[in-house]
N, CA, C and O of each residue as an XYZ file, in Angstrom:
744
protein
N      95.345   -108.941   -199.675
C      95.514   -109.663   -198.439
C      94.917   -108.847   -197.302
O      95.069   -107.627   -197.246
N      94.237   -109.540   -196.399
C      93.619   -108.862   -195.265
C      94.694   -108.304   -194.337
O      95.700   -108.965   -194.078
N      94.481   -107.087   -193.836
C      95.474   -106.511   -192.918
C      95.576   -107.337   -191.631
O      94.602   -107.940   -191.182
N      96.762   -107.346   -191.062
C      97.002   -108.077   -189.823
C      96.076   -107.587   -188.723
O      95.589   -108.382   -187.918
N      95.831   -106.289   -188.685
C      94.947   -105.738   -187.648
C      93.533   -106.316   -187.766
O      92.872   -106.550   -186.754
N      93.073   -106.544   -188.995
C      91.757   -107.145   -189.223
C      91.730   -108.571   -188.676
O      90.798   -108.959   -187.972
N      92.752   -109.336   -189.006
C      92.831   -110.733   -188.574
C      92.926   -110.816   -187.051
O      92.262   -111.643   -186.427
N      93.756   -109.954   -186.454
C      93.910   -109.951   -184.993
C      92.602   -109.593   -184.293
O      92.214   -110.239   -183.319
N      91.934   -108.570   -184.789
C      90.670   -108.154   -184.177
C      89.607   -109.233   -184.336
O      88.825   -109.474   -183.416
N      89.572   -109.878   -185.486
C      88.613   -110.958   -185.694
C      88.864   -112.083   -184.695
O      87.923   -112.634   -184.124
N      90.129   -112.420   -184.488
C      90.464   -113.478   -183.525
C      90.009   -113.109   -182.120
O      89.485   -113.951   -181.390
N      90.207   -111.856   -181.745
C      89.764   -111.405   -180.422
C      88.249   -111.497   -180.299
O      87.726   -112.027   -179.318
N      87.558   -110.983   -181.294
C      86.095   -111.002   -181.265
C      85.570   -112.432   -181.253
O      84.628   -112.742   -180.525
N      86.167   -113.292   -182.045
C      85.708   -114.670   -182.125
C      86.007   -115.439   -180.846
O      85.265   -116.356   -180.493
N      87.081   -115.083   -180.146
C      87.365   -115.710   -178.860
C      86.213   -115.513   -177.896
O      85.798   -116.442   -177.203
N      85.700   -114.290   -177.859
C      84.555   -113.973   -177.002
C      83.314   -114.710   -177.491
O      82.582   -115.301   -176.698
N      83.081   -114.671   -178.804
C      81.904   -115.337   -179.381
C      81.929   -116.845   -179.127
O      80.894   -117.442   -178.831
N      83.101   -117.456   -179.243
C      83.199   -118.910   -179.053
C      82.861   -119.288   -177.611
O      82.220   -120.311   -177.369
N      83.290   -118.465   -176.658
C      82.933   -118.724   -175.255
C      81.423   -118.655   -175.075
O      80.836   -119.504   -174.404
N      80.792   -117.644   -175.673
C      79.339   -117.489   -175.575
C      78.620   -118.686   -176.197
O      77.679   -119.225   -175.616
N      79.068   -119.090   -177.372
C      78.433   -120.202   -178.078
C      78.593   -121.501   -177.290
O      77.645   -122.276   -177.166
N      79.798   -121.739   -176.757
C      80.035   -122.964   -175.979
C      79.143   -122.986   -174.737
O      78.578   -124.022   -174.387
N      79.027   -121.849   -174.086
C      78.183   -121.781   -172.885
C      76.711   -121.986   -173.240
O      76.009   -122.732   -172.558
N      76.241   -121.331   -174.299
C      74.850   -121.507   -174.752
C      74.574   -122.964   -175.109
O      73.524   -123.510   -174.771
N      75.528   -123.584   -175.795
C      75.362   -124.975   -176.215
C      75.275   -125.890   -175.002
O      74.403   -126.757   -174.937
N      76.170   -125.703   -174.045
C      76.171   -126.550   -172.855
C      74.890   -126.360   -172.045
O      74.298   -127.330   -171.573
N      74.466   -125.102   -171.887
C      73.231   -124.831   -171.144
C      72.027   -125.445   -171.852
O      71.156   -126.027   -171.206
N      71.977   -125.318   -173.170
C      70.883   -125.903   -173.949
C      70.861   -127.416   -173.858
O      69.795   -128.018   -173.726
N      72.036   -128.037   -173.929
C      72.126   -129.483   -173.824
C      71.671   -129.943   -172.433
O      70.966   -130.943   -172.302
N      72.079   -129.205   -171.404
C      71.675   -129.560   -170.031
C      70.161   -129.446   -169.863
O      69.533   -130.312   -169.254
N      69.579   -128.377   -170.405
C      68.114   -128.197   -170.338
C      67.399   -129.329   -171.070
O      66.454   -129.927   -170.557
N      67.878   -129.607   -172.290
C      67.257   -130.666   -173.090
C      67.388   -132.029   -172.407
O      66.438   -132.812   -172.403
N      68.552   -132.313   -171.833
C      68.771   -133.590   -171.140
C      67.866   -133.717   -169.924
O      67.288   -134.776   -169.679
N      67.745   -132.629   -169.161
C      66.881   -132.648   -167.978
C      65.428   -132.875   -168.384
O      64.700   -133.620   -167.728
N      65.014   -132.229   -169.469
C      63.635   -132.387   -169.953
C      63.404   -133.823   -170.438
O      62.357   -134.412   -170.167
N      64.375   -134.378   -171.147
C      64.241   -135.761   -171.627
C      64.173   -136.733   -170.440
O      63.381   -137.675   -170.449
N      64.994   -136.501   -169.438
C      64.982   -137.360   -168.246
C      63.652   -137.246   -167.514
O      63.117   -138.244   -167.031
N      63.125   -136.039   -167.432
C      61.838   -135.815   -166.768
C      60.724   -136.593   -167.475
O      59.790   -137.079   -166.839
N      60.840   -136.700   -168.793
C      59.836   -137.425   -169.585
C      60.140   -138.916   -169.663
O      59.413   -139.668   -170.312
N      61.212   -139.343   -169.005
C      61.551   -140.765   -168.989
C      62.348   -141.231   -170.186
O      62.485   -142.435   -170.403
N      62.871   -140.318   -170.958
C      63.654   -140.669   -172.145
C      65.137   -140.679   -171.776
O      65.879   -139.757   -172.115
N      65.547   -141.716   -171.091
C      66.921   -141.752   -170.594
C      67.820   -142.686   -171.406
O      68.971   -142.911   -171.030
N      67.328   -143.216   -172.481
C      68.124   -144.106   -173.331
C      69.264   -143.295   -173.967
O      69.102   -142.107   -174.247
N      70.399   -143.932   -174.189
C      71.566   -143.236   -174.736
C      71.296   -142.655   -176.125
O      71.876   -141.630   -176.483
N      70.432   -143.286   -176.905
C      70.141   -142.750   -178.242
C      69.457   -141.393   -178.148
O      69.667   -140.538   -179.008
N      68.631   -141.180   -177.102
C      68.010   -139.864   -176.910
C      69.062   -138.814   -176.574
O      69.030   -137.697   -177.092
N      69.989   -139.185   -175.704
C      71.059   -138.270   -175.332
C      71.924   -137.938   -176.539
O      72.302   -136.785   -176.742
N      72.235   -138.951   -177.337
C      73.043   -138.723   -178.531
C      72.311   -137.834   -179.529
O      72.924   -136.985   -180.177
N      71.004   -138.029   -179.653
C      70.206   -137.176   -180.537
C      70.228   -135.731   -180.084
O      70.337   -134.817   -180.902
N      70.125   -135.521   -178.768
C      70.195   -134.156   -178.224
C      71.568   -133.547   -178.499
O      71.679   -132.389   -178.900
N      72.593   -134.337   -178.279
C      73.959   -133.875   -178.512
C      74.141   -133.501   -179.979
O      74.719   -132.462   -180.299
N      73.643   -134.352   -180.858
C      73.770   -134.103   -182.291
C      73.065   -132.807   -182.681
O      73.625   -131.990   -183.412
N      71.855   -132.620   -182.202
C      71.102   -131.415   -182.539
C      71.828   -130.164   -182.049
O      71.913   -129.173   -182.774
N      72.339   -130.205   -180.849
C      73.065   -129.053   -180.301
C      74.351   -128.784   -181.062
O      74.722   -127.629   -181.269
N      75.025   -129.832   -181.476
C      76.274   -129.657   -182.223
C      75.994   -129.025   -183.579
O      76.736   -128.143   -184.012
N      74.961   -129.450   -184.240
C      74.595   -128.862   -185.531
C      74.247   -127.382   -185.352
O      74.636   -126.549   -186.170
N      73.525   -127.061   -184.297
C      73.206   -125.661   -184.005
C      74.475   -124.859   -183.720
O      74.591   -123.698   -184.113
N      75.422   -125.494   -183.033
C      76.674   -124.831   -182.711
C      77.461   -124.501   -183.986
O      78.079   -123.441   -184.080
N      77.436   -125.397   -184.948
C      78.118   -125.151   -186.226
C      77.516   -123.919   -186.896
O      78.245   -123.028   -187.333
N      76.201   -123.870   -186.975
C      75.516   -122.746   -187.604
C      75.815   -121.440   -186.862
O      76.081   -120.415   -187.490
N      75.772   -121.477   -185.535
C      76.059   -120.274   -184.735
C      77.491   -119.795   -184.947
O      77.754   -118.594   -184.997
N      78.405   -120.739   -185.069
C      79.808   -120.378   -185.244
C      80.022   -119.669   -186.587
O      80.724   -118.660   -186.650
N      79.426   -120.188   -187.647
C      79.558   -119.549   -188.960
C      78.906   -118.168   -188.936
O      79.472   -117.209   -189.461
N      77.733   -118.062   -188.338
C      77.059   -116.763   -188.251
C      77.881   -115.769   -187.437
O      77.915   -114.584   -187.768
N      78.536   -116.227   -186.389
C      79.361   -115.350   -185.569
C      80.550   -114.810   -186.365
O      80.882   -113.630   -186.259
N      81.188   -115.663   -187.158
C      82.307   -115.218   -187.987
C      81.826   -114.152   -188.959
O      82.459   -113.107   -189.113
N      80.712   -114.420   -189.609
C      80.166   -113.479   -190.585
C      79.813   -112.148   -189.930
O      80.126   -111.086   -190.466
N      79.171   -112.205   -188.787
C      78.790   -110.987   -188.059
C      80.035   -110.167   -187.702
O      80.053   -108.950   -187.887
N      81.058   -110.829   -187.199
C      82.294   -110.138   -186.832
C      82.990   -109.559   -188.068
O      83.500   -108.439   -188.023
N      83.013   -110.307   -189.159
C      83.627   -109.815   -190.389
C      82.916   -108.568   -190.897
O      83.559   -107.581   -191.256
N      81.591   -108.617   -190.925
C      80.821   -107.462   -191.403
C      81.120   -106.236   -190.549
O      81.324   -105.135   -191.060
N      81.140   -106.450   -189.261
C      81.397   -105.328   -188.343
C      82.792   -104.746   -188.564
O      82.967   -103.528   -188.583
N      83.776   -105.618   -188.730
C      85.142   -105.143   -188.939
C      85.322   -104.470   -190.300
O      86.013   -103.457   -190.405
N      84.706   -105.029   -191.337
C      84.796   -104.410   -192.662
C      84.247   -102.993   -192.597
O      84.833   -102.065   -193.156
N      83.132   -102.831   -191.918
C      82.505   -101.519   -191.787
C      83.337   -100.581   -190.916
O      83.607    -99.444   -191.302
N      83.737   -101.056   -189.756
C      84.466   -100.224   -188.803
C      85.835    -99.812   -189.326
O      86.241    -98.658   -189.189
N      86.537   -100.757   -189.921
C      87.889   -100.480   -190.398
C      87.897    -99.871   -191.801
O      88.952    -99.528   -192.335
N      86.703    -99.743   -192.389
C      86.569    -99.208   -193.748
C      87.521    -99.928   -194.702
O      88.305    -99.319   -195.430
N      87.412   -101.240   -194.660
C      88.252   -102.088   -195.486
C      87.979   -101.796   -196.956
O      86.824   -101.821   -197.381
N      89.004   -101.523   -197.729
C      88.777   -101.199   -199.141
C      88.448   -102.449   -199.963
O      88.831   -103.566   -199.613
N      87.745   -102.231   -201.037
C      87.421   -103.328   -201.944
C      88.691   -103.814   -202.628
O      89.562   -103.024   -202.992
N      88.777   -105.121   -202.792
C      89.831   -105.715   -203.619
C      89.221   -106.938   -204.294
O      88.222   -107.486   -203.829
N      89.822   -107.346   -205.372
C      89.306   -108.489   -206.132
C      89.376   -109.788   -205.338
O      88.624   -110.722   -205.619
N      90.262   -109.863   -204.358
C      90.433   -111.092   -203.582
C      89.706   -111.061   -202.232
O      89.736   -112.043   -201.490
N      89.064   -109.955   -201.920
C      88.450   -109.792   -200.605
C      87.423   -110.887   -200.292
O      87.445   -111.462   -199.203
N      86.542   -111.172   -201.226
C      85.505   -112.186   -200.982
C      86.126   -113.543   -200.683
O      85.722   -114.211   -199.733
N      87.093   -113.952   -201.474
C      87.702   -115.269   -201.246
C      88.470   -115.303   -199.927
O      88.506   -116.344   -199.271
N      89.077   -114.199   -199.529
C      89.798   -114.155   -198.255
C      88.832   -114.252   -197.075
O      89.107   -114.958   -196.105
N      87.705   -113.549   -197.153
C      86.712   -113.619   -196.080
C      86.090   -115.007   -195.997
O      85.845   -115.517   -194.903
N      85.837   -115.616   -197.143
C      85.272   -116.974   -197.158
C      86.264   -117.975   -196.562
O      85.874   -118.871   -195.814
N      87.530   -117.820   -196.893
C      88.550   -118.722   -196.346
C      88.624   -118.574   -194.824
O      88.802   -119.553   -194.101
N      88.485   -117.346   -194.359
C      88.470   -117.124   -192.906
C      87.301   -117.846   -192.256
O      87.460   -118.473   -191.209
N      86.138   -117.761   -192.867
C      84.963   -118.442   -192.325
C      85.210   -119.940   -192.230
O      84.878   -120.575   -191.229
N      85.792   -120.492   -193.274
C      86.067   -121.927   -193.292
C      87.088   -122.319   -192.225
O      87.035   -123.426   -191.690
N      88.016   -121.416   -191.917
C      89.024   -121.705   -190.891
C      88.408   -121.829   -189.501
O      88.936   -122.542   -188.647
N      87.298   -121.142   -189.273
C      86.658   -121.188   -187.957
C      85.746   -122.400   -187.802
O      85.370   -122.753   -186.685
N      85.389   -123.037   -188.913
C      84.525   -124.214   -188.860
C      85.092   -125.260   -189.822
O      84.481   -125.587   -190.840
N      86.255   -125.766   -189.481
C      86.908   -126.741   -190.348
C      86.244   -128.108   -190.221
O      85.620   -128.410   -189.204
N      86.381   -128.921   -191.247
C      85.863   -130.298   -191.121
C      86.521   -131.030   -189.937
O      85.891   -131.861   -189.283
N      87.788   -130.709   -189.677
C      88.492   -131.330   -188.551
C      87.841   -130.944   -187.223
O      87.735   -131.763   -186.310
N      87.406   -129.680   -187.128
C      86.726   -129.237   -185.905
C      85.413   -130.009   -185.744
O      85.060   -130.424   -184.640
N      84.699   -130.197   -186.849
C      83.459   -130.984   -186.794
C      83.775   -132.421   -186.387
O      83.057   -133.001   -185.573
N      84.821   -132.991   -186.932
C      85.229   -134.357   -186.601
C      85.667   -134.468   -185.141
O      85.436   -135.488   -184.493
N      86.293   -133.425   -184.635
C      86.795   -133.451   -183.261
C      85.666   -133.722   -182.272
O      85.862   -134.428   -181.283
N      84.509   -133.174   -182.530
C      83.388   -133.405   -181.621
C      82.987   -134.875   -181.616
O      82.534   -135.398   -180.598
N      83.155   -135.540   -182.759
C      82.839   -136.964   -182.829
C      83.871   -137.786   -182.069
O      83.535   -138.738   -181.364
N      85.128   -137.401   -182.228
C      86.208   -138.165   -181.610
C      86.267   -137.959   -180.101
O      86.665   -138.864   -179.369
N      85.877   -136.784   -179.633
C      86.014   -136.485   -178.209
C      84.861   -137.041   -177.369
O      84.950   -137.062   -176.142
N      83.792   -137.487   -178.008
C      82.668   -138.029   -177.255
C      82.732   -139.556   -177.278
O      82.485   -140.163   -178.321
N      83.061   -140.191   -176.144
C      83.219   -141.645   -176.140
C      81.928   -142.395   -176.464
O      81.992   -143.479   -177.043
N      80.774   -141.863   -176.117
C      79.515   -142.558   -176.400
C      79.287   -142.721   -177.895
O      78.787   -143.749   -178.352
N      79.666   -141.678   -178.658
C      79.471   -141.780   -180.109
C      80.368   -142.851   -180.706
O      80.012   -143.468   -181.710
N      81.514   -143.074   -180.107
C      82.433   -144.088   -180.600
C      81.873   -145.493   -180.470
O      82.301   -146.397   -181.188
N      80.924   -145.688   -179.566
C      80.364   -147.020   -179.351
C      79.300   -147.380   -180.385
O      78.962   -148.551   -180.554
N      78.784   -146.385   -181.062
C      77.685   -146.627   -182.000
C      78.131   -146.216   -183.403
O      77.901   -145.079   -183.814
N      78.752   -147.109   -184.123
C      79.350   -146.780   -185.415
C      78.329   -146.276   -186.427
O      78.605   -145.322   -187.154
N      77.170   -146.891   -186.486
C      76.155   -146.432   -187.442
C      75.730   -145.009   -187.122
O      75.595   -144.170   -188.013
N      75.526   -144.756   -185.866
C      75.119   -143.420   -185.444
C      76.227   -142.423   -185.732
O      75.968   -141.303   -186.171
N      77.452   -142.832   -185.485
C      78.600   -141.960   -185.702
C      78.694   -141.555   -187.169
O      78.973   -140.393   -187.463
N      78.470   -142.476   -188.089
C      78.522   -142.177   -189.517
C      77.427   -141.178   -189.892
O      77.682   -140.219   -190.621
N      76.227   -141.396   -189.401
C      75.135   -140.463   -189.685
C      75.397   -139.088   -189.101
O      75.100   -138.069   -189.723
N      75.950   -139.069   -187.911
C      76.265   -137.806   -187.253
C      77.340   -137.057   -188.040
O      77.247   -135.843   -188.219
N      78.348   -137.771   -188.504
C      79.419   -137.155   -189.294
C      78.830   -136.503   -190.538
O      79.146   -135.357   -190.855
N      77.975   -137.235   -191.239
C      77.355   -136.695   -192.454
C      76.517   -135.466   -192.144
O      76.571   -134.471   -192.867
N      75.742   -135.535   -191.067
C      74.884   -134.398   -190.723
C      75.696   -133.166   -190.337
O      75.353   -132.051   -190.729
N      76.766   -133.358   -189.573
C      77.572   -132.198   -189.180
C      78.259   -131.574   -190.390
O      78.339   -130.350   -190.495
N      78.749   -132.395   -191.292
C      79.400   -131.845   -192.478
C      78.394   -131.167   -193.410
O      78.712   -130.157   -194.039
N      77.182   -131.721   -193.499
C      76.134   -131.064   -194.289
C      75.756   -129.726   -193.659
O      75.559   -128.732   -194.359
N      75.659   -129.712   -192.332
C      75.335   -128.457   -191.630
C      76.432   -127.431   -191.866
O      76.152   -126.251   -192.080
N      77.678   -127.882   -191.826
C      78.806   -126.986   -192.065
C      78.737   -126.415   -193.478
O      78.855   -125.204   -193.669
N      78.547   -127.287   -194.465
C      78.498   -126.839   -195.858
C      77.334   -125.890   -196.107
O      77.476   -124.899   -196.823
N      76.203   -126.191   -195.524
C      75.034   -125.330   -195.683
C      75.279   -123.952   -195.062
O      74.984   -122.926   -195.674
N      75.816   -123.941   -193.854
C      76.084   -122.667   -193.174
C      77.127   -121.858   -193.943
O      76.999   -120.639   -194.064
N      78.148   -122.520   -194.456
C      79.182   -121.811   -195.219
C      78.647   -121.288   -196.556
O      79.069   -120.227   -197.014
N      77.721   -122.023   -197.185
C      77.101   -121.527   -198.428
C      76.314   -120.250   -198.153
O      76.401   -119.286   -198.913
N      75.551   -120.245   -197.071
C      74.790   -119.043   -196.703
C      75.744   -117.885   -196.420
O      75.511   -116.764   -196.871
N      76.803   -118.150   -195.684
C      77.785   -117.103   -195.372
C      78.459   -116.597   -196.646
O      78.740   -115.406   -196.777
N      78.713   -117.503   -197.573
C      79.348   -117.132   -198.839
C      78.488   -116.134   -199.614
O      79.000   -115.180   -200.199
N      77.194   -116.365   -199.610
C      76.274   -115.444   -200.291
C      76.310   -114.078   -199.603
O      76.355   -113.043   -200.268
N      76.290   -114.082   -198.281
C      76.352   -112.823   -197.519
C      77.660   -112.081   -197.785
O      77.670   -110.859   -197.930
N      78.758   -112.827   -197.848
C      80.059   -112.211   -198.119
C      80.075   -111.608   -199.519
O      80.577   -110.501   -199.713
N      79.529   -112.328   -200.491
C      79.461   -111.790   -201.855
C      78.667   -110.487   -201.893
O      79.058   -109.531   -202.563
N      77.553   -110.457   -201.171
C      76.748   -109.227   -201.121
C      77.520   -108.084   -200.457
O      77.462   -106.942   -200.914
N      78.235   -108.391   -199.389
C      79.034   -107.389   -198.693
C      80.117   -106.822   -199.610
O      80.313   -105.608   -199.670
N      80.804   -107.690   -200.310
C      81.873   -107.258   -201.211
C      81.296   -106.495   -202.402
O      81.889   -105.514   -202.849
N      80.154   -106.929   -202.918
C      79.500   -106.186   -204.009
C      79.140   -104.779   -203.559
O      79.275   -103.816   -204.313
N      78.683   -104.678   -202.330
C      78.353   -103.358   -201.781
C      79.603   -102.489   -201.697
O      79.555   -101.304   -202.028
N      80.708   -103.060   -201.262
C      81.965   -102.308   -201.206
C      82.401   -101.891   -202.609
O      82.880   -100.776   -202.815
N      82.231   -102.789   -203.561
C      82.627   -102.501   -204.941
C      81.844   -101.303   -205.488
O      82.409   -100.433   -206.151
N      80.559   -101.270   -205.207
C      79.740   -100.176   -205.741
C      79.953    -98.876   -204.983
O      79.779    -97.799   -205.554
N      80.321    -98.949   -203.727
C      80.570    -97.738   -202.939
C      81.861    -97.066   -203.359
O      81.901    -95.842   -203.479
N      82.886    -97.809   -203.577
C      84.203    -97.242   -203.838
C      84.252    -96.395   -205.107
O      84.804    -95.296   -205.065
N      83.700    -96.853   -206.240
C      83.750    -95.988   -207.415
C      83.017    -94.664   -207.201
O      83.461    -93.632   -207.704
N      81.929    -94.674   -206.480
C      81.196    -93.435   -206.213
C      82.045    -92.498   -205.373
O      82.090    -91.297   -205.636
N      82.724    -93.040   -204.358
C      83.591    -92.217   -203.524
C      84.778    -91.702   -204.333
O      85.184    -90.549   -204.188
N      85.326    -92.558   -205.181
C      86.449    -92.160   -206.021
C      86.018    -91.074   -206.990
O      86.754    -90.110   -207.204
N      84.839    -91.213   -207.578
C      84.323    -90.215   -208.500
C      84.136    -88.877   -207.789
O      84.481    -87.833   -208.343
N      83.602    -88.893   -206.591
C      83.411    -87.663   -205.811
C      84.753    -87.010   -205.517
O      84.907    -85.800   -205.678
N      85.719    -87.809   -205.088
C      87.049    -87.288   -204.806
C      87.679    -86.721   -206.066
O      88.300    -85.658   -206.034
N      87.518    -87.432   -207.175
C      88.066    -86.974   -208.448
C      87.454    -85.634   -208.850
O      88.168    -84.744   -209.313
N      86.162    -85.482   -208.682
C      85.496    -84.214   -209.003
C      85.998    -83.090   -208.111
O      86.228    -81.976   -208.581
N      86.167    -83.378   -206.825
C      86.679    -82.369   -205.894
C      88.086    -81.925   -206.292
O      88.398    -80.734   -206.281
N      88.927    -82.893   -206.641
C      90.293    -82.553   -207.056
C      90.293    -81.770   -208.362
O      91.070    -80.829   -208.522
N      89.423    -82.154   -209.300
C      89.295    -81.411   -210.561
C      88.918    -79.957   -210.301
O      89.483    -79.035   -210.888
N      87.952    -79.777   -209.409
C      87.489    -78.433   -209.089
C      88.619    -77.611   -208.454
O      88.809    -76.448   -208.811
N      89.356    -78.193   -207.534
C      90.475    -77.491   -206.900
C      91.548    -77.162   -207.933
O      92.132    -76.079   -207.908
N      91.802    -78.109   -208.846
C      92.802    -77.903   -209.880
C      92.392    -76.753   -210.805
O      93.223    -75.929   -211.187
N      91.112    -76.707   -211.158
C      90.615    -75.636   -212.032
C      90.743    -74.274   -211.357
O      91.088    -73.278   -211.993
N      90.458    -74.252   -210.054
C      90.602    -72.994   -209.309
C      92.064    -72.562   -209.301
O      92.385    -71.391   -209.507
N      92.936    -73.528   -209.060
C      94.369    -73.203   -209.033
C      94.869    -72.731   -210.388
O      95.763    -71.888   -210.469
N      94.288    -73.279   -211.453
C      94.746    -72.928   -212.797
C      93.823    -71.954   -213.517
O      93.869    -71.859   -214.744
N      92.993    -71.235   -212.786
C      92.130    -70.237   -213.426
C      93.014    -69.144   -214.034
O      94.107    -68.883   -213.532
N      92.549    -68.508   -215.109
C      93.382    -67.510   -215.809
C      93.913    -66.417   -214.874
O      95.078    -66.031   -214.968
N      93.056    -65.918   -213.972
C      93.502    -64.864   -213.049
C      94.575    -65.385   -212.108
O      95.539    -64.677   -211.814
N      94.421    -66.595   -211.638
C      95.379    -67.213   -210.713
C      96.705    -67.464   -211.437
O      97.772    -67.224   -210.873
N      96.641    -67.946   -212.683
C      97.856    -68.196   -213.451
C      98.632    -66.896   -213.672
O      99.861    -66.875   -213.600
N      97.901    -65.817   -213.940
C      98.529    -64.533   -214.186
C      99.244    -64.056   -212.924
O     100.380    -63.588   -212.988
N      98.571    -64.178   -211.772
C      99.173    -63.761   -210.498
C     100.414    -64.592   -210.189
O     101.430    -64.067   -209.734
N     100.314    -65.910   -210.446
C     101.446    -66.799   -210.174
C     102.631    -66.439   -211.065
O     103.770    -66.384   -210.602
N     102.353    -66.194   -212.355
C     103.441    -65.873   -213.275
C     104.078    -64.525   -212.939
O     105.292    -64.367   -213.070
N     103.282    -63.560   -212.511
C     103.825    -62.242   -212.124
C     104.644    -62.357   -210.849
O     105.716    -61.763   -210.734
N     104.140    -63.118   -209.901
C     104.851    -63.292   -208.641
C     106.130    -64.066   -208.883
O     107.164    -63.772   -208.283
N     106.065    -65.046   -209.750
C     107.237    -65.867   -210.049
C     108.302    -65.061   -210.766
O     109.488    -65.291   -210.530
N     107.936    -64.132   -211.626
C     108.902    -63.323   -212.359
C     109.569    -62.290   -211.455
O     110.733    -61.943   -211.651
N     108.831    -61.806   -210.473
C     109.373    -60.800   -209.567
C     110.379    -61.397   -208.583
O     111.198    -60.661   -208.033
N     110.340    -62.660   -208.357
C     111.261    -63.285   -207.379
C     112.552    -63.647   -207.976
O     113.424    -64.177   -207.287
């Protein structure tokens, strides 16, 4: 199970990232809308297309942000390898980009509610974008965990060798003789 400190720090980091992503998305949508208006493309379908494209980008950015924060925390906190680590990190990624969160964007925009065909296509595209982004993140998480798996045995082997060497020094014949003589005199 992931330590509480890891989960808390991830939430803090993601809070900042989500603000950045929301601001970038809004600024991008405003730029795109202004450009479309300048070109005379003021029909609602153009606006909805811009909104859809930005939302799909936002999904991808959100998954990448979770992955980036997880990698940083795993490294910084020196999170140890465990057999469940990959599945726990993947579940965390999914929690930040739930299907409900994708659906919420559809429900909160009244214009999309007026165009049922468009809404269905948008729903499919957002869920496909979510699944695609999560598949990519899953591969990255597997690589991260594999790296941890291969690092830990090497570190354990080094530690084991160091302890063996210290043990041999402690139990060297001359040391044993001194210990036994000192122990008998007391």
